[in-house]
C-alpha positions, 0 to 999 in steps of 0.5 A: 499500499503506498503512503502517497495521497493527492490532494486537489488545491486549485481546479477552475477557470479564473480571471487575470485579477482572480488569478493573480490573487490566487498565484501571488498569495501562494508564491509570496507564502513560500517566499516568506516561509523560507525567509522565515525559516532560514532566518530562524534556522541560522539565528538558532542553529547557525545553519546555512541558508543557502537552500532557502536563498536558492528556493526564494530565488526560483520563486522570485523568478516564477513569481515575475514569469507569472506577472507577465503572464497575467499582464499579457492576459489582460492586454488579450482579453484572456482567462486562465484556467489553473489546476493544482495539485499536491502530492503528500507521501510519508518516508 
């Protein structure tokens, strides 16, 4: 029996404004998590912050690309279909 589980987080059609709120909320929360996690671990345990810094850089690039995509969709009068699942597995 597999320990993996799949959960649907987002599944629908959204306006550019709705898409921006949904996607920016997710990405900004992940960036905030990594900032706080890295800082906390650095202060408490003097841990290296490079893993979180790298992830923050990746998320920032993703955020910038999504912002450009949303801007283009507004200019073209197009909506988004967003689907997002999360897979959780006990290891």
